[in-house]
GUTI-570262 format. One record per residue (C-alpha): residue number from 1; residue in three letters; z, y, x. Coordinates in steps of 0.02 Angstrom, whole numbers, plus 50000, padded with zeros to 5 digits. Layout:
<atoms>
num=NUM; residuo=ALA; w=Z; v=Y; u=X
...
</atoms>
This chain:
<atoms>
num=1; residuo=MET; w=48230; v=48289; u=50742
num=2; residuo=SER; w=48108; v=48198; u=50854
num=3; residuo=SER; w=48041; v=48026; u=50811
num=4; residuo=LYS; w=48141; v=47954; u=50956
num=5; residuo=GLU; w=48302; v=48032; u=50892
num=6; residuo=TYR; w=48264; v=47971; u=50717
num=7; residuo=ARG; w=48233; v=47790; u=50771
num=8; residuo=LYS; w=48391; v=47795; u=50877
num=9; residuo=ALA; w=48495; v=47854; u=50729
num=10; residuo=LEU; w=48411; v=47729; u=50612
num=11; residuo=PHE; w=48445; v=47577; u=50722
num=12; residuo=PRO; w=48634; v=47561; u=50689
num=13; residuo=LEU; w=48604; v=47593; u=50504
num=14; residuo=HIS; w=48481; v=47447; u=50501
num=15; residuo=VAL; w=48613; v=47339; u=50584
num=16; residuo=GLU; w=48736; v=47386; u=50447
num=17; residuo=LEU; w=48607; v=47350; u=50312
num=18; residuo=VAL; w=48588; v=47174; u=50384
num=19; residuo=ARG; w=48777; v=47155; u=50378
num=20; residuo=LEU; w=48774; v=47218; u=50199
num=21; residuo=GLN; w=48639; v=47089; u=50159
num=22; residuo=GLU; w=48744; v=46947; u=50230
num=23; residuo=TRP; w=48895; v=47005; u=50130
num=24; residuo=VAL; w=48793; v=47017; u=49970
num=25; residuo=VAL; w=48727; v=46841; u=49990
num=26; residuo=GLN; w=48893; v=46762; u=50036
num=27; residuo=SER; w=48999; v=46859; u=49912
num=28; residuo=GLY; w=48877; v=46851; u=49766
num=29; residuo=ALA; w=48880; v=47039; u=49744
num=30; residuo=LYS; w=48756; v=47122; u=49626
num=31; residuo=ILE; w=48690; v=47292; u=49681
num=32; residuo=CYS; w=48568; v=47404; u=49587
num=33; residuo=ILE; w=48502; v=47562; u=49670
num=34; residuo=VAL; w=48401; v=47688; u=49568
num=35; residuo=PHE; w=48282; v=47810; u=49653
num=36; residuo=GLU; w=48223; v=47960; u=49554
num=37; residuo=GLY; w=48150; v=48130; u=49599
num=38; residuo=ARG; w=47995; v=48235; u=49583
num=39; residuo=ASP; w=47826; v=48178; u=49646
num=40; residuo=GLY; w=47822; v=48197; u=49835
num=41; residuo=ALA; w=48011; v=48195; u=49853
num=42; residuo=GLY; w=48005; v=48049; u=49976
num=43; residuo=LYS; w=48066; v=47903; u=49872
num=44; residuo=GLY; w=47940; v=47778; u=49939
num=45; residuo=GLY; w=47967; v=47821; u=50122
num=46; residuo=THR; w=48155; v=47812; u=50102
num=47; residuo=ILE; w=48145; v=47643; u=50019
num=48; residuo=LYS; w=48033; v=47579; u=50159
num=49; residuo=ALA; w=48156; v=47642; u=50289
num=50; residuo=MET; w=48297; v=47554; u=50198
num=51; residuo=THR; w=48209; v=47387; u=50178
num=52; residuo=GLU; w=48104; v=47366; u=50335
num=53; residuo=ARG; w=48234; v=47259; u=50425
num=54; residuo=VAL; w=48307; v=47159; u=50281
num=55; residuo=SER; w=48244; v=47012; u=50179
num=56; residuo=PRO; w=48132; v=47050; u=50029
num=57; residuo=ARG; w=48210; v=46899; u=49946
num=58; residuo=VAL; w=48378; v=46989; u=49943
num=59; residuo=PHE; w=48322; v=47171; u=49937
num=60; residuo=ARG; w=48197; v=47172; u=49793
num=61; residuo=VAL; w=48098; v=47331; u=49760
num=62; residuo=ILE; w=48045; v=47359; u=49579
num=63; residuo=ALA; w=47907; v=47485; u=49542
num=64; residuo=LEU; w=47845; v=47449; u=49367
num=65; residuo=PRO; w=47671; v=47503; u=49310
num=66; residuo=ALA; w=47637; v=47593; u=49147
num=67; residuo=PRO; w=47700; v=47491; u=48999
num=68; residuo=THR; w=47583; v=47374; u=48907
num=69; residuo=GLU; w=47555; v=47392; u=48720
num=70; residuo=ARG; w=47679; v=47250; u=48692
num=71; residuo=GLU; w=47810; v=47335; u=48802
num=72; residuo=LYS; w=47786; v=47498; u=48708
num=73; residuo=SER; w=47840; v=47408; u=48550
num=74; residuo=GLN; w=48001; v=47342; u=48630
num=75; residuo=MET; w=48170; v=47424; u=48635
num=76; residuo=TYR; w=48146; v=47550; u=48776
num=77; residuo=ILE; w=48271; v=47478; u=48901
num=78; residuo=GLN; w=48209; v=47301; u=48869
num=79; residuo=ARG; w=48073; v=47298; u=49003
num=80; residuo=TYR; w=48198; v=47347; u=49138
num=81; residuo=VAL; w=48340; v=47228; u=49097
num=82; residuo=PRO; w=48257; v=47070; u=49168
num=83; residuo=TYR; w=48248; v=47153; u=49340
num=84; residuo=LEU; w=48434; v=47192; u=49353
num=85; residuo=PRO; w=48516; v=47098; u=49497
num=86; residuo=ALA; w=48593; v=46927; u=49488
num=87; residuo=ALA; w=48724; v=46867; u=49612
num=88; residuo=GLY; w=48670; v=46889; u=49792
num=89; residuo=GLU; w=48536; v=47020; u=49756
num=90; residuo=VAL; w=48504; v=47204; u=49792
num=91; residuo=VAL; w=48378; v=47277; u=49670
num=92; residuo=ILE; w=48299; v=47446; u=49710
num=93; residuo=PHE; w=48210; v=47537; u=49570
num=94; residuo=ASP; w=48071; v=47651; u=49632
num=95; residuo=ARG; w=48079; v=47751; u=49472
num=96; residuo=SER; w=48172; v=47671; u=49329
num=97; residuo=TRP; w=48221; v=47684; u=49147
num=98; residuo=TYR; w=48242; v=47870; u=49184
num=99; residuo=ASN; w=48054; v=47889; u=49163
num=100; residuo=ARG; w=48096; v=47928; u=48983
num=101; residuo=ALA; w=48202; v=48077; u=49032
num=102; residuo=GLY; w=48073; v=48138; u=49157
num=103; residuo=VAL; w=47886; v=48106; u=49158
num=104; residuo=GLU; w=47878; v=48037; u=48981
num=105; residuo=ARG; w=47968; v=48187; u=48911
num=106; residuo=VAL; w=47873; v=48318; u=49011
num=107; residuo=MET; w=47702; v=48241; u=48985
num=108; residuo=GLY; w=47728; v=48207; u=48799
num=109; residuo=PHE; w=47725; v=48017; u=48808
num=110; residuo=CYS; w=47876; v=48008; u=48693
num=111; residuo=THR; w=47954; v=48115; u=48559
num=112; residuo=GLU; w=48102; v=48230; u=48581
num=113; residuo=GLU; w=48197; v=48119; u=48460
num=114; residuo=GLU; w=48165; v=47969; u=48573
num=115; residuo=VAL; w=48227; v=48069; u=48723
num=116; residuo=LYS; w=48387; v=48118; u=48632
num=117; residuo=GLU; w=48417; v=47937; u=48581
num=118; residuo=PHE; w=48389; v=47882; u=48761
num=119; residuo=LEU; w=48510; v=48010; u=48834
num=120; residuo=VAL; w=48644; v=47952; u=48712
num=121; residuo=ALA; w=48614; v=47766; u=48740
num=122; residuo=VAL; w=48586; v=47754; u=48928
num=123; residuo=PRO; w=48766; v=47792; u=48981
num=124; residuo=LEU; w=48823; v=47651; u=48867
num=125; residuo=VAL; w=48696; v=47531; u=48943
num=126; residuo=GLU; w=48747; v=47581; u=49119
num=127; residuo=GLN; w=48930; v=47560; u=49074
num=128; residuo=ALA; w=48893; v=47384; u=49012
num=129; residuo=ALA; w=48799; v=47345; u=49174
num=130; residuo=VAL; w=48944; v=47407; u=49282
num=131; residuo=HIS; w=49071; v=47311; u=49178
num=132; residuo=SER; w=48966; v=47154; u=49206
num=133; residuo=GLY; w=48997; v=47172; u=49393
num=134; residuo=ILE; w=48842; v=47268; u=49448
num=135; residuo=ILE; w=48869; v=47402; u=49579
num=136; residuo=LEU; w=48755; v=47540; u=49512
num=137; residuo=ILE; w=48709; v=47685; u=49627
num=138; residuo=LYS; w=48589; v=47822; u=49570
num=139; residuo=TYR; w=48500; v=47940; u=49690
num=140; residuo=TRP; w=48400; v=48095; u=49649
num=141; residuo=LEU; w=48291; v=48160; u=49792
num=142; residuo=GLU; w=48274; v=48348; u=49779
num=143; residuo=VAL; w=48126; v=48435; u=49859
num=144; residuo=THR; w=48082; v=48620; u=49857
num=145; residuo=PRO; w=47919; v=48678; u=49774
num=146; residuo=GLU; w=47849; v=48734; u=49942
num=147; residuo=GLU; w=47879; v=48565; u=50023
num=148; residuo=GLN; w=47811; v=48472; u=49872
num=149; residuo=THR; w=47652; v=48576; u=49885
num=150; residuo=ARG; w=47635; v=48535; u=50070
num=151; residuo=ARG; w=47657; v=48348; u=50039
num=152; residuo=LEU; w=47536; v=48339; u=49893
num=153; residuo=GLU; w=47405; v=48436; u=49990
num=154; residuo=ALA; w=47428; v=48310; u=50131
num=155; residuo=ARG; w=47388; v=48171; u=50008
num=156; residuo=ILE; w=47225; v=48259; u=49966
num=157; residuo=ASN; w=47174; v=48284; u=50147
num=158; residuo=ASP; w=47242; v=48130; u=50235
num=159; residuo=GLY; w=47138; v=47973; u=50207
num=160; residuo=ARG; w=47293; v=47864; u=50231
num=161; residuo=LYS; w=47381; v=47947; u=50084
num=162; residuo=THR; w=47246; v=47972; u=49953
num=163; residuo=TRP; w=47306; v=47818; u=49858
num=164; residuo=LYS; w=47474; v=47906; u=49831
num=165; residuo=LEU; w=47395; v=48047; u=49729
num=166; residuo=SER; w=47360; v=48008; u=49547
num=167; residuo=GLY; w=47293; v=48112; u=49405
num=168; residuo=MET; w=47468; v=48113; u=49334
num=169; residuo=ASP; w=47533; v=48191; u=49495
num=170; residuo=LEU; w=47409; v=48334; u=49476
num=171; residuo=LYS; w=47455; v=48362; u=49294
num=172; residuo=SER; w=47641; v=48359; u=49329
num=173; residuo=TYR; w=47628; v=48472; u=49482
num=174; residuo=SER; w=47594; v=48626; u=49375
num=175; residuo=ARG; w=47746; v=48591; u=49265
num=176; residuo=TRP; w=47883; v=48619; u=49393
num=177; residuo=TYR; w=48001; v=48709; u=49275
num=178; residuo=ASP; w=47975; v=48587; u=49133
num=179; residuo=TYR; w=48032; v=48453; u=49255
num=180; residuo=SER; w=48178; v=48561; u=49307
num=181; residuo=ARG; w=48235; v=48577; u=49126
num=182; residuo=ALA; w=48213; v=48390; u=49099
num=183; residuo=ARG; w=48313; v=48351; u=49256
num=184; residuo=ASP; w=48453; v=48468; u=49204
num=185; residuo=ALA; w=48466; v=48388; u=49032
num=186; residuo=MET; w=48464; v=48215; u=49110
num=187; residuo=PHE; w=48605; v=48260; u=49229
num=188; residuo=ARG; w=48711; v=48334; u=49090
num=189; residuo=ALA; w=48697; v=48176; u=48988
num=190; residuo=THR; w=48698; v=48038; u=49120
num=191; residuo=ASP; w=48798; v=48103; u=49269
num=192; residuo=THR; w=48950; v=48002; u=49215
num=193; residuo=VAL; w=49109; v=47949; u=49301
num=194; residuo=ILE; w=49057; v=47766; u=49296
num=195; residuo=ALA; w=48876; v=47797; u=49352
num=196; residuo=PRO; w=48861; v=47968; u=49436
num=197; residuo=TRP; w=48705; v=48045; u=49514
num=198; residuo=TYR; w=48702; v=48078; u=49700
num=199; residuo=VAL; w=48578; v=48212; u=49757
num=200; residuo=ILE; w=48490; v=48204; u=49926
num=201; residuo=ARG; w=48403; v=48358; u=49996
num=202; residuo=SER; w=48237; v=48286; u=50053
num=203; residuo=ASP; w=48135; v=48427; u=50129
num=204; residuo=ASP; w=48168; v=48345; u=50297
num=205; residuo=LYS; w=48113; v=48166; u=50265
num=206; residuo=GLN; w=48195; v=48089; u=50417
num=207; residuo=ARG; w=48364; v=48169; u=50390
num=208; residuo=ALA; w=48355; v=48126; u=50205
num=209; residuo=ARG; w=48327; v=47942; u=50245
num=210; residuo=LEU; w=48470; v=47937; u=50368
num=211; residuo=ASN; w=48588; v=48030; u=50250
num=212; residuo=LEU; w=48546; v=47920; u=50102
num=213; residuo=ILE; w=48566; v=47755; u=50195
num=214; residuo=SER; w=48729; v=47814; u=50273
num=215; residuo=ASP; w=48793; v=47868; u=50102
num=216; residuo=LEU; w=48742; v=47704; u=50023
num=217; residuo=LEU; w=48833; v=47602; u=50154
num=218; residuo=GLY; w=48989; v=47705; u=50124
num=219; residuo=ARG; w=48987; v=47671; u=49937
num=220; residuo=ILE; w=48984; v=47481; u=49945
num=221; residuo=PRO; w=49144; v=47388; u=49997
num=222; residuo=TYR; w=49054; v=47264; u=50109
num=223; residuo=GLN; w=49122; v=47188; u=50268
num=224; residuo=ALA; w=49046; v=47100; u=50417
num=225; residuo=MET; w=49040; v=46914; u=50382
num=226; residuo=PRO; w=49084; v=46787; u=50517
num=227; residuo=ARG; w=48935; v=46718; u=50612
num=228; residuo=LYS; w=48915; v=46558; u=50710
num=229; residuo=THR; w=48865; v=46574; u=50891
num=230; residuo=VAL; w=48679; v=46538; u=50901
num=231; residuo=ALA; w=48585; v=46466; u=51048
num=232; residuo=LEU; w=48406; v=46405; u=51054
num=233; residuo=PRO; w=48393; v=46215; u=51070
num=234; residuo=LYS; w=48292; v=46136; u=51210
num=235; residuo=ARG; w=48108; v=46120; u=51169
num=236; residuo=GLN; w=48042; v=45942; u=51166
num=237; residuo=LYS; w=47937; v=45875; u=51309
num=238; residuo=PRO; w=47749; v=45859; u=51282
num=239; residuo=GLU; w=47752; v=45669; u=51302
num=240; residuo=GLY; w=47566; v=45664; u=51335
num=241; residuo=TYR; w=47510; v=45799; u=51212
num=242; residuo=VAL; w=47356; v=45894; u=51269
num=243; residuo=GLU; w=47286; v=46050; u=51186
num=244; residuo=PRO; w=47124; v=46002; u=51098
num=245; residuo=ASP; w=46956; v=46070; u=51151
num=246; residuo=TYR; w=46927; v=46149; u=50982
num=247; residuo=PRO; w=46811; v=46296; u=50946
num=248; residuo=TYR; w=46943; v=46411; u=50874
num=249; residuo=LYS; w=46874; v=46564; u=50785
num=250; residuo=TYR; w=46973; v=46693; u=50880
num=251; residuo=VAL; w=46978; v=46869; u=50810
num=252; residuo=SER; w=46887; v=46994; u=50918
num=253; residuo=GLU; w=47011; v=47086; u=51031
num=254; residuo=LYS; w=46960; v=47268; u=51009
num=255; residuo=TYR; w=47124; v=47341; u=51067
</atoms>
């Protein structure tokens, strides 16, 4: 798919996302979207594609850093609960409470007993969230090992992407099958009727973005809200105003 074809296909999806935003605000809907997947699966790019034409005050992206010592002492789910959506909000988790079932488990940041407790408890928490009126949608972006290698190598060699490569990425890269086992266990325990996982093949980033946004729009019962006809008002007359002779510090025009 060429960039031109991609932008053409993305345009009507952006229009629908704006309509979704208007419906969320006017209806008071609460939407929570969870993005999970291996490093390099394309979560960040997909979230950017989804949010580039909507308001960040309605579509809020949550990407929490490593927990503080205080947060480590809390009930595990506690640090995520304050970010769940209120009425009129769409909250997007760029990684979520499922860190416990993935990176924390694989890298030894928690015990197996803690993982087992999490996998038992999280369906109950998600059930409570859904029963409270939250529309919860969970996406797993699946990338092949060959494509993950290509993308991580690009982060090493492309100066625009070096910030996206952490020491943790390098450590986790070698543990592909440990992550596969952790993913499988997570799906078995948390792919529930009330909060299922939806898997997006993401080797082709552009198609993955289009497929995910299209799928998302189909899972939310929104409708186009009535709009008033808008026309620009007449601009006032200068009534003697004259631009001042002020030494503005204009930025050098290099381009």
